[in-house]
C-alpha positions, 0 to 999 in steps of 0.5 A: 527625717535623718534622725528617724532613719537612724532610729529605724536602722538602730531598731533593726540592728538591736532586734537582730541580736536575737538572730541566728548566725549569718553568712557574709557575701562572696564579692562580685567576681565575674570568673567566680560567679561564672562557675555558679552560672554553669551549675545553674544552667545545668539545673544544679542550683538548690533554690537559694541562689537567685542569679539575678541578685548579686552578690551571693551568700557564701552559705548558699554557695556552700549549700549548692556545692554540698548538694552536688557532691555525689552527682557524677552524671551531669558534670565534667571532671573540671566541673567536679574540681570547681565544685570542690573549689567552691566548697573549700572556699566557703568551708565554714558553711559546708556540711561535708567533712574536712571541707577546706582542710589544707593538706600542707599547713604552713608554719605558725598555724597559717593555712590550716584551711586552703583559703585562709592565711589565718583562721581562728575559731572559738566559742562565739567567734570565727574569723578569717584573715587574708592578704590581698595583693594585685601586682600587674605590669604591662606595656601599651604599644602604639606607632609613636611610643611605648607606655608602661602600665602597672597596678600595685594593690596591697591590702587585707580581707577579713570575714567572720561571725560573732556569737553566732549572730553577727556576720562581718566583712572588711576589704581594704586596699591601697592602690597605685596605678598607671592606666592605659591611655583610653582610661586616662582619657576617661579620667580627663573627661570625667575627673573620676577614676572609673569604678573608684571614689576619691583619688590623688595623682601619683607621680606623673600620670598615675593615680593613688586611691583606696578601695574599701568595702565593709558591712555587718549582716544579720538573720532577722528571721528564718526568711529575712536577712538584713545587711548594713555597710558599704559595698556594691550590688548587681541586678540582672543576669547579663554581663552588663546590667541596665538596672544596677551594676557594680561599675560605680564605687561602693556606697553606703546602704541598708538592705533587707533580703526576704527569701520565701517560697519561690520569691526573693525580694530585696529592699535597698536604701543607699546614700551616694555622692551626687557630684565631686568635680565642681559642677554644683556650687563650684565644689573643690578642695576639702569640702563636703561633697553633696549627697544623694539617695536611692531607694530600690525594690526588686522582686525575683520570682521562680515561675518554674525551676527553669524560668524566672522573672523579676520586677524592679522599681527604684527612685533617686533623689537629693537631700535638698531642693530650691526650697527645702533642706530635705534630708532623707525622705522617710516616705521612701523607707516603706518596703512595699509602696509603689514609688511613683505614687509616693513621689507624686504624693510628695510633690517631689522632683525625684526620679523613678525607674521601673523595669522587668527581667527574665531568664529561661534555662533550657536543655541544660546547656542554654540560658536566655535572659533579658531586661527592659528598663523604663526611665520615661514612657509615653505610649502615644509618642512611641506609636507615632515613632516621632523620636520624642526625646522623652522616650527613655528606655533600655533593652538587654537580650542575651544568651549563654551556651555552656559546653558548646558543641559538646566540648566540655567547659567551653562556654559562650555568651552573647549579649546585646544592649541598647539604650535610648538617648537621655535615659538615666538623666534628669532635669535641673530647676535651679540656676544655682543648684544643678539638681540633675546630679542629685536625681540622675542615675549616677554615683560619684559622677559615674553611671549606676548602670552601663558604663557607656551611659546612654545613646548607644547599642553594644554587642558583647561576646565572651568565650571561656574555656577551662581545659583543666581545673587550674588553667582557663582562657577567656576571649572577649569582644565588645562592639559599641556604637554611641553618639557622643556629646560635644561641649555645647550640645547634648545629644543624650549620651552623658547622663550627667547633663540636664536633659532640658538642654536637649536641642530637639524635642523630636527626631531623636535616634540612637547614636545621634550626635558624634557617631563613634564606634568602639571595638574592644578585644581581649584575651586572658590566660589565667593559671591558679597557682594555689587556692585563690592565687592566680597569674594572668597574661592578657592582651587587649586591643581597643580602637575608637573611631569618631566623627569628632577626631579628638575622640579617636584612639588606638590602644594595644596593651599586653599585661602580666599580673599576679593576684592573691585573693582579689578578682581581675581589675576590668576596664571594659568600656 
């Protein structure tokens, strides 16, 4: 089956050599994408950007910015500057003359374009090279001692096209970091660095790791694009995603994106890491980590200019079970089929998920959005309100309000997420192989959806204010109530645990277990020195209070950061 998969991908790659030029994607960045959110809510989107499917094509961002270049009625002075910023950042796809042109090119032909340290354009080849730098220094304050935090990231970003047929992208960084204590606590509990893959210790209490994304993409037809490589995806309009988020590390995948009429339909086939900490077969040291796979369909439909719905289905499965060494199951390459029917036809112990999203923009100031995710569903049990452990669903409701009370560029977002116990988990049918790791909704021992796992509800408030083009302020408040597990009991929070270990079939309620509240407050002031060169001053106050006193923590952190061609490193859990 794996050989068939290789041949299938090779066919599409060869066929793509006859295609037109293809844009690469803009990396997922909450601040960057918020600028596009504002334009979408104001009714300015061109129809090529579906905000519930991220990342976005750079050519679509440029097309959006170009379409708004002469619109002066709906946008503030800061909005117009931001539109120009988006156009300059994606100049190779802009139709506006001199987009991205630098007023003061640097020596040796550097910075001929505002966003490019070095840029080369010749017949059949276009390439942009940028350094990546993230230097952060901070202090964590508590009643007993001060602790230094820092991030030292150096790397390179390269993007471009070959023969007007192939788009390519590479992002590679080397990182050393000392994290706040609450992040260290999570590393200690899970043996993985949040959002990262393989890591090593750095001196005493630090972490050393690489971060890598890289892919090629093609335009197969006028309406169909394909991408192959390693990166992240995000589905939904929320600050969190209950379907597929960018929290876990990058993974290898092949994606087909079909945009036609009012539809955007994506297929994603991904290869992920099932386990790295020794649960399966006592995995440790220089061994091959067990692999798992994901197959995903998502259909986004613009019912009208302001209303969108999306239909989601996904299946996760392993490359082995108690009888067979399966490899990748070729059945799940079907881009149309209903996965539940395919799973039943195979007699496979795989895990399927379905869901729906919606978004309604109204009055050019508001966006109401939501998600309903189903892991398992039994209508009779729900009617009985019996707290059956197998009722595994998640719900998101949110509202975005831009230009609050008429104050230009003051934006508010409120979001509520609730996830029932045992959602995203799976079972193990072997005494020697923990299959739950293969089929649960995780990658590299980290959730593919919300970083809190399951058995929680959370409230999120984000307030953004951009008084000038270069200066912005962001305040965030998270309040999470979660029922944590113990070493001997599974209350449904840790998605890595076999769900057959649940203690009770009924009377399961959200936040059962060790009731814990997490209050996370942050304030960040950001100033853009030059195009994509930022300085940040951030203050964070995080407090965790639990019935199990071992979880209690109180973290207060102040950090100063310099960023160049990279987004903020967020650890909001």
